[in-house]
N, C-alpha and C positions, 0 to 999 in steps of 0.2 A: 318568805317575805323579807325576813331580816337579812337573808343572804343577798337579796337584790338591793336592799337599802345601802349596802356598802359601795354601790356604784354611784351613789348620789352624795354631794358634799354635805358635811355636817352643818356648816353655817351658811353656805352660799345657796344660790338658786340654779335651777336648770331651765333655761328659756329656749323655746323653739320659735323661729320665725318661718311661717309657712307662706310661700309666695307662689301664686299660680303662674304658669308659663303661658305667655301670649293669650291671656284669659278670654277675651272676646272671640278671637279666632278659634281657640280651643273649644269653646262652647258651640260655635257654629259647626265645627267638625264633629263634635259629639252628637249633634242633631242630624247631621248629614255626613255619614262616614265616607261618601264618595269624594269629599273635599280633602281627605287625608293625603298628605304627600304633595299637594299642589301648593304653589305660591299663592297665598290668600291674604287679602287686606280688608280691613273694615274701614270705611270712609264715609264721612258726611257728604251728601250730595254726590254720590259716585258717578252719576250720569253726566256731571258737568266737569269741565276742565278745572274749574276753580275749587273743586272738592279737596278736602284735606284728609290724609291718612290718619286714622285714630290709633290703630295698632295693626300688626301683621304677623303672620306665621314665621317660623324660623326659615322655612323654605324661601319665603319672600325676602327675608333679611339677607340671605345669601347673595341676592342681586344688588344689595346696597340700599334697599328700601327701608325708610325710617319713619317713625312717628312724626307728624306735622308736615311731612313732605306732600306737596300738591299732587293730585292724581295724575296730571299730565306728565309730571316728571317720573313718577313711579311706573307709568305705562311705557315710557321711553326706555327705562332700565329693564323692564320685563314686559314685553308686549302681550304675553299670555297670562298676565296677572289676573287672578279672579278677585273681583271687588264686590263686597256686599255692604249694604247700609246697616248701621247699628240697630240692634233690637234690644233695647235696655230692659224691657220686661223679662226677656229670656235670660239676660245676664244677671238680673237681680234674683231671679228664681234659682239659678245655679249657685249664686253666692250664698243664698239662704241654706241650701243643701250642704254646701261646703262647711259653713260654720256650725251647722247642726252636727255634722260628723266630728268636727274638732272637739266639740263640747262633750262628746262621749268619753273623752280621755281626761278632761279636767274642766271644772267650772271657771277656771281662770283663763279665759280667752278674751283677748282685746282686739276687735277688728280695727284696722287702721285705714282700710279702703274696701272697695267691693271685692278685691281679689287677694288680699293679704291680711295677716293678723299674727299676733304674738300669743304664745301659750306658756304658762308656767306649769311645768310637770313635776316640780320638786316633790310633791306629795303623791305622785302617781307611781311610785316605785313598785307597787304590787302588780303593775301591768308589764313590768320588764325593765331592761336597761334603757337609758335614754335613746341610744342609737336604734334599739329594736322598736321602741314606740314610734320614733320618727319614721322608720322604714314601714311599719304597719300603716301609719297614716298616709304616707305617700302611695303605697300599694293600693289602699282602699279608694283613695281619690281617683286613681287611674282605672281601677277595675269597676268600681260602682258608679262613678260619675263620668268616666272616660276623660278625665281632666288631668294633665300632667302638672307637676309642681316641683319646686326646689325648696329644701328645708335646711335652715341653719340651726345648729345646736351650740349654745354658748352659755356662759354664766350671767349674761345681762342682755338687754334688748339691743343695744348698739352692735355688739359683737355678733349676735344672732342674725341681725339684718345684714351685716357685712358678709357673714358666712353664706347666707342664702343666695347672695349675688355671685358667689365665686364659681359655681357650677350650674349652668343652665343649657338645655332643659334637664329636668329630672336629676338635679344634683342633691347630694346629701353630704353636708360638710360640718365638721366639728371644728370650732375655733376656741381655743383656751386663752386665757389672759396672758399666760407666759409665752404664748406664740406671737403676741402682738408685735414685738420688735422685729422678728424675722419675717412674718407674713404681711403685716400691714404697713409698717414704716417705709419700706422701699417704694410703695405705690404712689403714683401722682396724687396730689391732694384733691384733685377734681373727682377722683374715684371714691372719695369718702362720702358715706351717707350723710346728708345734711348740708353738703357744700355744692352749690351751683356755680355756673360760670361767673356770675358777678362777684360772688364771695371769693372764688379762686383768683380772680383778677386783683382783688384787693390784697389778698395774701401774697400774690406774686410781687407786689410793690414792697413787701416787707422781706422779700427774699425767701419766702416759703413756697417750695415747689413740691415737696413730698409730705406724706402724713407724718413721717419722722421729724421733719422740720417743724411742723405744727406742734408735735408732742414736746419739743424741746424749747419752744419760745417762752419767754417769761410772761407772767400774768399781766403785768403792767402794760407791756407793748400790745398784746393781743386785745386787752380791754380798750385801749386807746383807739384801736382800729375798728373793732367790731362790737364793743360794749360787752355786756355780761354774756351775750351769746357766744362771743369769741372764747371766753373762759370755759364755757360748757363744751365747745368744740375741741378745745385743747384736752379736756378731760376725756372726751370720747377717743381722741387720738392716742391716749395712753391706756385705752381699754377700760376706762372707768365710766360707769353709768348706774346711777342709783334709782332710776325710775322703776316702779313696780308695774307688773302687768295688771291693768285695771279694767275689768269688764264694763265698768260704768263710764269709762272715758269716752267711748263712742257716743253715749247719750248726751254728754256735755257738749259734744261737737255738732249735735244735730241742728242747732240754731245759734245764731249770733245776732244780737239786736240792741237797739237803744230806744228809749221813749222819753218824752218830755212833757211835763205839766206846764201849760202856758200861764203867764202871769195874769191873764184875763180871758174871758170867753171871746175867742177870736172869730170874726166873721169875714175878714178880708182875705180873699184868695191869695193875694201876693204875699201877705205875711205868713200864711200857712205854707206856701211854697218855700219861703226862706227857712222856716223851721225844718221842713223836710230835707232841705239841702244840708243843714247842720247835722241832722240825724244820719243822713246818708254818708257824710264825711266821717262821722265818728264810728259808724258801723263798718265802713271800709277799713278804717284804721285798726279796728279790733280784728277783722278778718286777716289783715296782713300780719299783725302781731302773732296770731295763732297759726299762720301759714296755711290757711284754708280758703276755699272758694265755695260759693253756693249758687244754686240754680233756681231757687224759688224766693220771691219777695212777698212778704205779707205786710199790709198796712193796717194799723189799728187806729180807729177814730173814736174818741169818747166825747160825747156832746155835753153841753152844760147841765142837762138833766141826768147825767151819768149813764145814759143809754150808750152802749159800746158795740161797735161792729168791727169785724175783721174781714178783709178782702185780700185775695191771693192772686199773684201773677206768676205763671211758670215761664222761665226764660229758656231760650234755645240752647244756652251753653252756661257752664259755671262761670261766675264772675266774682271779682273782688274790688273793682274800681267803683268809686263813689258815683261817677257819672251814670253808670249802668244801673246802679241801685236807685239813684234819684229818679231816673227816667221811668223806671217801673212804678215807683211809689207815686210819682206825679200823675201818671196815667190812671192809677187806681183812685187817687184823690179826685181828679177831675170827673171821673165816671161815677163815683159812689157818694161823694159828699153831697148832703141835701141842702146846704146853704145855711144851716143853723149854726149857732155859736159852738166852737170846738174848745173843749177843756184840755184834751190830751191828744198827742199824736205819737205813734210808735212805728218803727220799721224793724222787721225781723227777716233775716236771710236764713233760709232753711235748705235742706238737702245738701249738707256740708260734705266736702271731700277735701283731702289734703292737696295742696298745690301741686306736688310732684305727681299725684295720681289723677288729677283732673283731666278728663279726656275732652279737651276744648276743640270743638269742631268749628274752626274758623275758615272762611273762604279766603282766598289770597288777598283780597282787598282789605278785609278786616284784620288779617294777620299782619299785613304791612303797616296798617294804621296803628295797631297795638305796639309794634316795634318803634314807630316814630314817637309815640306818646311815652315810651319807657323812660327816656332821659328826663322829660318834664315831670313825670310822676315821681321819679327819684328825688328830684330837686325839691318838689313840694313836700314830700314825706320827710326829707331832711330838715326843712324849715319847721315843720310841725313838731318833729321830735325835739328840736332845740327850744322852740318858743311856745309850744302848746298847739293842740289840734284846732283851736278856734282862730289861729292867727291868719289863716287864709280861707276864704270862701269863694267858690265859683259864682259867677253872675247868674241871676235867675231872671228869665224873660217873662214878662207879664202877658197874659192873654187878654187883658182889658185894653180897650182902645186908649190911645194917648199915653203920656208918660205917667208912671205911677207916682202917687203922692209920696212926699218924703215923710218918713216916720221912724220911730225907734224900732230897732230889731227886737223881737221877742227874746227874752233871756230868762228861760225858766229853769227849773230844778230838774236835774237828771234823776230818773227813778231807777 
């Protein structure tokens, strides 16, 4: 055992990032081996032209098929493409088996989505060298679950994530901090984990086109452009990441919400809808700060006699926008409120997933609409960040006949 311990750092950590390859498609192939080797795509509403590709096999990717591509376009690129509707119960079950297997090697497993997670194997040296443990995990996932994976091995979470992306499918990559200048710095900044197209465009305005450019920028300049997040991204670009693998982190992300105790027992529907709008705005702001989306909205109503009810609405796709959250909460209120005085309202968004991992099944119309709203939402978010979340509120339509009476907006205490 002591002989194996010398392959582990004295003071540092050994982190694995396990990333399943084309997870949904791979699960379907595991259940139906006749699909192996075929160009396969998972799509919402596959029977309709407006359906959207959620994920696809590597055989399908060879034809240029990508996530969020409309079905009609994918079929044009590959007429013999096999398209299946998503079966989320099947995928959740496979995910549970996957993480159960990972926990056989260490209790320090942090799921970050249905198909990927971090492992801290620093204290698992009795099981073998880090590369041997990673290879055993990869082999067992393939043999026992019939699911391919790529695994990154590194001294921290960021480098492990970058390493797992370097070889797909079935990659096994070690990335040491001393290799960052030669391996990561020449890459385009858009290839860095945590940087999307919008952030890359902002960095381009600063003359930053590679990860090395980001690593060299001064803290003041990057903070001016991206805030504290920019400083964190610069640290990652230098191979620095102090985040621990936290098994409880996923539990913290299971829900995001806000509640408000009203200044008086409220019986006016219009006033309650205004409160819901505020709660939806604040919940959406928290989702965006955390970089997550949710697909279940729960409304909490506490009456003046302290009787409390919770009602839940399952959405067709993960969301982060206040309008979607408010619409669901509004429907719940109009359906379940009994008309008595309300003391407290709360909105909670559950079934949380990271934005990058959210499999949003949009038809073409809603996809185009979301794109159109993007600029407006960015403008509103910028104003709220500068002047406070309450500076802008969207209008609330009354279901009562006539124009609603003027009155003061409830302004309660956040709980």
